[in-house]
Structures are given as C-alpha cells and as structure tokens.
C-alpha positions as CSV (number, residue, x, y, z in Angstrom):
1,X,101.7,24.2,186.5
2,X,105.3,23.0,187.7
3,X,106.1,19.9,185.7
4,X,109.5,18.3,185.0
5,X,109.1,18.9,181.5
6,X,109.1,23.0,182.0
7,X,112.0,23.0,184.6
8,X,115.3,24.5,183.5
9,X,118.2,22.7,183.0
10,X,119.5,21.2,186.4
11,X,122.9,22.5,187.8
12,X,125.0,21.0,190.8
13,X,125.8,22.1,194.0
14,X,129.1,23.2,195.2
15,X,131.2,21.4,197.9
16,X,134.6,20.5,199.3
17,X,134.6,17.2,197.5
18,X,135.3,18.9,194.3
19,X,139.0,19.3,195.7
20,X,139.2,15.4,196.4
21,X,137.9,14.9,192.8
22,X,140.7,17.2,191.4
23,X,143.4,15.3,193.0
24,X,142.1,12.0,191.9
25,X,141.5,13.3,188.5
26,X,145.4,14.2,188.5
27,X,146.3,10.8,189.6
28,X,144.0,9.0,186.9
29,X,145.7,11.2,184.1
30,X,149.2,9.9,185.5
31,X,147.9,6.5,185.8
32,X,146.8,6.3,182.3
33,X,149.8,7.9,181.0
34,X,151.8,5.3,182.3
35,X,149.8,2.5,181.4
36,X,149.3,3.7,177.9
37,X,152.4,1.8,176.1
38,X,150.9,-1.3,177.5
39,X,147.3,-1.0,176.8
40,X,147.3,0.7,173.5
41,X,147.3,-2.3,171.5
42,X,144.5,-4.1,173.5
43,X,142.4,-1.0,172.8
44,X,142.7,-0.9,169.1
45,X,142.7,-4.7,168.9
46,X,139.2,-5.1,170.4
47,X,138.0,-2.4,168.0
48,X,139.1,-4.5,165.3
49,X,138.2,-7.9,166.4
50,X,134.7,-7.7,167.7
51,X,133.2,-6.1,164.5
52,X,135.1,-8.7,162.4
53,X,133.8,-11.4,164.3
54,X,130.2,-10.2,164.0
55,X,130.8,-10.1,160.0
56,X,132.1,-13.6,160.1
57,X,129.1,-14.9,161.9
58,X,126.9,-13.3,159.5
59,X,128.8,-14.5,156.6
60,X,128.9,-17.9,157.9
61,X,125.2,-17.8,158.2
62,X,124.7,-16.6,154.9
63,X,127.2,-19.5,153.4
64,X,125.8,-22.2,155.4
65,X,122.8,-21.4,156.8
66,X,120.6,-23.7,154.7
67,X,121.4,-25.8,157.8
68,X,119.2,-24.9,160.6
69,X,121.4,-25.4,163.3
70,X,124.2,-23.4,161.8
71,X,121.7,-20.5,161.0
72,X,120.3,-20.1,164.5
73,X,123.9,-20.5,165.9
74,X,125.3,-17.6,164.2
75,X,122.3,-15.7,164.9
76,X,122.6,-16.6,168.7
77,X,126.3,-15.5,168.3
78,X,125.5,-12.1,166.3
79,X,123.0,-11.2,169.7
80,X,126.2,-11.7,171.9
81,X,128.7,-10.3,169.6
82,X,126.4,-6.9,169.5
83,X,126.6,-6.6,173.1
84,X,130.3,-7.3,172.9
85,X,130.6,-4.4,170.0
86,X,128.5,-2.1,172.1
87,X,130.6,-2.3,175.3
88,X,134.0,-2.3,174.0
89,X,133.9,-0.4,170.8
90,X,130.6,1.6,170.4
91,X,130.7,2.9,173.8
92,X,134.5,4.0,173.9
93,X,134.2,5.6,170.4
94,X,131.4,7.8,171.3
95,X,133.5,9.1,174.1
96,X,136.4,9.4,171.5
97,X,138.9,7.3,173.7
98,X,139.6,4.4,171.1
99,X,141.7,6.5,168.6
100,X,143.4,9.7,169.0
101,X,141.5,11.2,165.8
102,X,138.2,12.4,166.7
103,X,136.8,11.5,163.2
104,X,137.9,8.3,163.3
105,X,136.1,7.5,166.5
106,X,133.1,9.1,165.0
107,X,133.4,6.8,161.8
108,X,133.6,3.7,164.2
109,X,130.3,5.1,165.9
110,X,128.4,4.3,162.6
111,X,128.8,0.5,163.3
112,X,125.9,1.1,165.5
113,X,123.8,2.3,162.8
114,X,125.0,-0.9,161.0
115,X,123.7,-2.9,163.9
116,X,120.3,-1.3,163.9
117,X,120.4,1.4,166.2
118,X,120.8,5.1,165.5
119,X,124.0,6.7,166.6
120,X,123.0,10.2,166.5
121,X,120.2,10.1,168.9
122,X,121.8,7.4,171.0
123,X,125.1,9.4,171.3
124,X,123.0,12.4,172.6
125,X,120.9,10.5,175.1
126,X,124.0,8.9,176.6
127,X,126.6,11.7,176.5
128,X,124.6,14.8,176.7
129,X,122.0,13.8,179.0
130,X,122.8,10.3,181.0
131,X,126.2,11.4,182.0
132,X,125.5,14.9,182.7
133,X,122.2,14.0,184.8
134,X,122.1,10.2,185.8
135,X,119.1,9.3,187.6
136,X,117.5,12.7,187.4
137,X,113.9,12.0,186.3
138,X,113.1,14.2,183.1
139,X,116.9,14.1,182.0
140,X,118.4,11.0,182.4
141,X,117.6,9.5,178.9
142,X,119.1,6.2,179.3
143,X,116.3,5.3,181.9
144,X,113.8,7.6,180.8
145,X,110.6,7.0,182.2
146,X,108.5,4.4,180.3
147,X,104.8,4.5,180.3
148,X,104.7,0.9,181.3
149,X,107.5,1.3,183.8
150,X,108.0,3.3,187.1
151,X,111.6,3.2,187.7
152,X,112.1,6.6,189.0
153,X,110.6,6.7,192.6
154,X,108.8,10.2,191.6
155,X,107.9,9.2,188.4
156,X,104.3,9.6,187.0
157,X,102.0,6.9,188.4
158,X,99.6,4.7,186.4
159,X,97.2,1.9,188.1
160,X,98.9,-0.5,186.1
161,X,102.3,0.0,187.6
162,X,101.3,-2.0,190.6
163,X,101.8,-5.2,188.6
164,X,105.2,-3.8,186.9
165,X,107.3,-6.4,189.0
166,X,105.4,-9.0,187.6
167,X,105.1,-8.1,184.1
168,X,108.2,-6.3,183.4
169,X,110.7,-9.2,183.7
170,X,108.7,-10.9,180.8
171,X,108.9,-7.7,178.8
172,X,112.6,-7.1,179.1
173,X,113.7,-9.7,176.4
174,X,112.1,-7.3,174.0
175,X,114.4,-4.6,175.3
176,X,116.4,-4.5,171.9
177,X,113.2,-4.9,169.6
178,X,111.9,-1.8,171.3
179,X,114.8,0.2,170.9
180,X,115.6,-0.7,167.4
181,X,111.7,-0.5,166.0
182,X,110.1,2.1,168.4
183,X,112.4,4.2,170.5
184,X,114.6,5.6,168.0
185,X,111.7,6.9,166.1
186,X,109.7,8.1,169.1
187,X,113.0,10.2,170.1
188,X,113.1,11.8,166.5
189,X,109.3,12.2,165.8
190,X,108.0,12.9,169.4
191,X,109.0,16.6,170.4
192,X,108.0,16.0,174.0
193,X,110.8,13.3,174.1
194,X,113.8,14.3,176.2
195,X,116.2,14.5,173.7
196,X,114.5,17.8,172.2
197,X,115.3,19.7,175.2
198,X,118.9,20.5,174.2
199,X,119.1,19.4,170.5
200,X,117.6,20.1,167.1
201,X,117.7,17.1,164.8
202,X,119.4,18.1,161.6
203,X,117.3,16.7,158.2
204,X,120.0,14.3,157.3
205,X,119.9,12.8,160.5
206,X,116.3,11.5,159.4
207,X,117.6,10.3,156.3
208,X,120.0,8.5,157.9
209,X,117.7,7.1,160.4
210,X,115.5,5.4,157.6
211,X,118.4,4.3,155.6
212,X,120.3,2.7,158.3
213,X,117.1,0.9,159.8
214,X,116.0,-0.4,156.2
215,X,119.8,-1.7,155.8
216,X,119.9,-3.6,158.8
217,X,116.5,-5.4,158.5
218,X,117.4,-6.2,154.8
219,X,120.7,-8.0,155.6
220,X,119.4,-9.5,158.7
221,X,116.0,-10.8,157.5
222,X,115.3,-10.1,154.0
223,X,118.8,-11.0,152.5
224,X,119.0,-14.6,154.2
225,X,115.6,-15.4,153.0
226,X,116.3,-14.7,149.4
227,X,119.8,-16.1,149.4
228,X,119.2,-19.2,151.4
229,X,116.5,-22.2,151.1
230,X,114.8,-21.2,154.5
231,X,111.4,-20.0,155.3
232,X,110.1,-16.5,156.5
233,X,109.6,-18.3,159.7
234,X,113.1,-19.3,159.9
235,X,114.4,-16.0,158.6
236,X,112.3,-14.2,161.5
237,X,113.2,-16.9,164.1
238,X,116.7,-16.3,163.7
239,X,116.5,-12.5,164.1
240,X,114.1,-12.8,167.0
241,X,116.8,-15.3,168.8
242,X,119.4,-12.7,168.0
243,X,117.2,-9.9,169.7
244,X,116.3,-12.2,172.5
245,X,120.1,-13.1,173.4
246,X,121.1,-9.4,173.1
247,X,118.4,-8.0,175.2
248,X,119.0,-10.3,178.2
249,X,122.7,-9.8,177.7
250,X,122.4,-6.2,177.3
251,X,120.2,-5.8,180.6
252,X,122.4,-7.7,182.8
253,X,124.9,-5.0,182.0
254,X,122.8,-1.8,181.8
255,X,120.4,-2.3,185.0
256,X,123.0,-3.0,188.0
257,X,125.0,0.3,188.0
258,X,122.0,2.8,188.2
259,X,118.5,1.3,188.4
260,X,118.5,-0.4,191.9
261,X,117.4,0.5,195.4
262,X,121.1,1.3,196.5
263,X,121.0,4.3,194.0
264,X,119.8,7.9,194.7
265,X,117.4,9.5,192.5
266,X,117.9,13.1,193.3
267,X,115.6,15.9,192.3
268,X,116.4,19.6,191.6
269,X,114.7,22.1,193.8
270,X,112.7,25.0,192.5
271,X,115.6,26.8,191.1
272,X,116.9,23.7,189.3
273,X,119.9,23.3,191.6
274,X,120.8,19.5,192.4
275,X,121.3,18.5,196.2
276,X,124.9,17.2,195.5
277,X,128.0,18.4,193.9
278,X,128.8,16.5,190.4
279,X,131.3,14.4,192.1
280,X,129.0,13.3,194.9
281,X,126.1,13.0,192.4
282,X,128.1,10.3,190.4
283,X,128.7,8.4,193.4
284,X,125.4,8.6,195.1
285,X,124.0,7.3,191.5
286,X,126.2,4.7,190.4
287,X,127.6,1.4,191.8
288,X,130.2,-1.1,190.7
289,X,129.7,-4.7,190.2
290,X,132.1,-6.9,192.3
291,X,132.5,-9.8,189.6
292,X,135.9,-9.4,188.0
293,X,138.0,-11.8,185.7
294,X,139.6,-11.8,182.5
295,X,136.7,-12.3,180.7
296,X,134.6,-9.6,182.1
297,X,137.5,-7.1,181.6
298,X,138.2,-8.2,177.9
299,X,134.7,-9.2,176.4
300,X,132.5,-7.2,178.6
301,X,134.4,-4.0,178.3
302,X,135.0,-3.8,182.3
303,X,131.4,-2.9,182.7
304,X,131.6,-3.7,186.2
305,X,133.7,-0.6,186.8
306,X,131.1,1.7,186.2
307,X,131.9,4.4,188.6
308,X,135.3,5.4,187.2
309,X,133.4,5.8,183.9
310,X,131.1,8.2,185.1
311,X,133.9,10.4,186.9
312,X,136.3,9.9,183.8
313,X,134.2,9.2,180.9
314,X,137.0,10.3,178.3
315,X,139.3,7.3,179.4
316,X,138.9,3.9,178.0
317,X,137.7,1.1,179.8
318,X,140.8,-0.9,179.9
319,X,142.2,1.6,182.6
320,X,139.3,1.1,185.1
321,X,140.3,-1.9,187.2
322,X,143.9,0.5,188.0
323,X,141.6,3.5,188.3
324,X,138.9,1.7,190.5
325,X,141.7,0.7,192.9
326,X,142.7,4.4,193.8
327,X,139.2,5.5,193.9
328,X,138.5,2.7,196.7
329,X,141.5,4.2,198.4
330,X,140.3,7.8,198.3
331,X,136.9,6.4,199.3
332,X,138.1,4.9,202.7
333,X,140.4,7.9,203.3
334,X,137.5,10.7,202.8
335,X,134.5,8.5,203.6
336,X,133.1,8.8,200.1
337,X,129.9,6.9,199.3
338,X,131.7,4.5,196.7
339,X,129.6,1.5,196.5
340,X,130.1,-2.3,194.8
341,X,127.6,-4.7,194.8
342,X,127.7,-8.7,193.5
343,X,125.8,-9.1,190.1
344,X,122.9,-11.1,191.9
345,X,122.4,-8.5,194.3
346,X,122.3,-5.8,191.9
347,X,119.8,-7.5,189.8
348,X,117.8,-8.3,192.9
349,X,117.8,-4.7,194.0
350,X,116.6,-3.6,190.5
351,X,113.6,-5.8,190.9
352,X,112.9,-4.4,194.5
353,X,113.1,-0.8,193.0
354,X,110.3,-2.1,190.6
355,X,108.5,-3.8,193.5
356,X,109.1,-0.4,195.7
357,X,107.8,2.1,192.9
358,X,104.5,0.0,192.0
359,X,102.7,2.3,194.6
360,X,102.1,6.2,194.2
361,X,104.3,6.8,197.0
362,X,107.0,5.0,199.0
363,X,105.5,2.5,201.4
364,X,108.6,3.5,203.7
365,X,107.6,7.2,203.8
366,X,106.4,8.4,207.2
367,X,103.1,10.0,207.2
368,X,103.3,11.4,210.7
C-alpha cells in the first residue's frame, strides 16, 4: 500500500527560476557584508540580553515571590521572554548565525533545553525537515499532522475533524505544554514519527532529554514551592500562566507564515518529485506579515520577514528587512509568487484552513 510514510525522500523539480535565485543570493551576500559592521553588536547584544532578562525574572520570583502579584508577574514575563529568546537567540543559533564559531552557536542552543524543550529533536525537526520540505505532508515536522488536527488538506481524516475549527482554538493555549510534556517524548520513543526517517537518536540524547526536563520542572515548580511561602496551587498556577502566555504569543508568530489558505501544500508524485523547484516551493509555501516596526524587529526577531529566512536560513534575522526589499523588487521584475499578509488576515486564513480541512475532501473541488 502506498502511504506517505513509505515514500522516498522528496526531491525538487528544476526550472529557470533557480537562475533568478542565484542572482538574488549573490546580492544578499553583498548586502549582508555591507551591513555586518553595523549589525554585529545588535546580534550579540540580543543573544546576551534576553537570556539575562529571563534569569532576572526567575530570580526576582525566587526573591520576592511571596508576594502573589510579584510571583505571577514574573512568570508572565518568563512566558513572554521564552518566546523572545526562541525568536532572537535559539532560532538563530541553530542556524549558526549569531557567532562565527559553530561550537559557540551550538552551546547557545542548549538554552532551549534549560527552558524545557529538547534542542536535539527540535533542531532536526526544524532544520532537516521543515526547512527542506515546508508544507509537505509527511516531511514538514513543524506542522506535522496531529491526530486532533487536520492542517494538511491531504491529511488523514477522522470524523471529529469536522469540529476542529471549533475546538482547536481552545486547545491552542496548551501548545507549549504539549511540546514540553508530550511531543518531545513522542519524537524520541515513537519510531513512526517523521524524525526517525532520517536520523538515529544517540543514547546520550535520551539521557539529556530526561535530565533537562527534570531540571526544568524542578526550578520552575518544585524549587519555588520549597523556597517560598506559597502553596502547590500557586506554584503550578505560575507555571500554567507562563505556558498559556508563551503558547498564545508563540502561535501568533508560528501560524501566519505557512499554515493558511494562501499557502500551497505540494505533494510529491509517484517518483517522489515535487511540482516546484526549491526556490518556487519556498515562495509558494511561505508568506510574510505586513506589520513592521522597531518592536517587531528587535523583540520578535523580524518574524514578519519569513520568506527570506527560508531562502537564506544561514543569514541572521537582523538583515531580513533589507533582504526583503530586494526580494520584493525581484518579485515585481520576474513575476514571482511573493506574498505578504496582515497578521489578522493570516490568522483568519489559518482558521479558514481548519474549517476547509474539516471535510475529507475540499468542498471546492469539482466532481464533474
């Protein structure tokens, strides 16, 4: 039986568009080299600033957390800072764009483990699968099909999916909890998960998985209960608040670029060939968000410039505004399918995608 799991690794079509991308890549390298002296400080500064703020928020909770308002305010801040660190530090470190030394970048990725997520499995999910095969069912692990959600139009269907546009918005605030407590373990121990198609997990990574998970829950829940005059309910309440805030904040960043009705969800043919070239695929499956200001660029890691991130993953996010200007010029010149949506439109289109995929086949599909 032909299943997505049994198919060989997909490969891309060839087209003249790759010549356009080659020229754009050369310009991107020139722009990056020109701006690097001015941008270098900002890159390193944010890599130090946000983890320090995270540590300060936790230490403040540990010192003055007997005051309920202080305790919960600190955990709310931890939730926000967790997202800032992911966008500005972890995400760039895993692509080796903060420091010239690969080892130093790898060391910074361990901050993710200290914040509860497993860096080894996420690095493979994100770099080896999502960046190579965005929006390809069975290969894109960043939006991998969940049994309770049918995000891919061609995803496996269950009868309860007809209500997914109703129940999923209420489940989304548990996104981070699922990641920390369930998904990482599934990716390690469920051999049917996508990550096992290309990697074999070393034994030491299993040890690190349990060590860092235990450390995270110890310093986030158990240690505050032991050190402060608070109840177990308060200790858990702070943690739940952090997870809730981080989940909502993170999904506002993670959902708009790919998972909406404007994006393509290409499938490989019987020979595992995808319909587009690599360059065209990235443009067809990814969009930008129009909102742009100093806060978004500095605190949100320029998440709104997501297309150039997929085109140039080894370039730091501080260069994305300038690179996107060149991409937009190329899109006009060569009629490229570059898209940018408002945040509201992208989130609305994600909801419409859930609603559209609640049926076993597209309601717009012609049956004649």
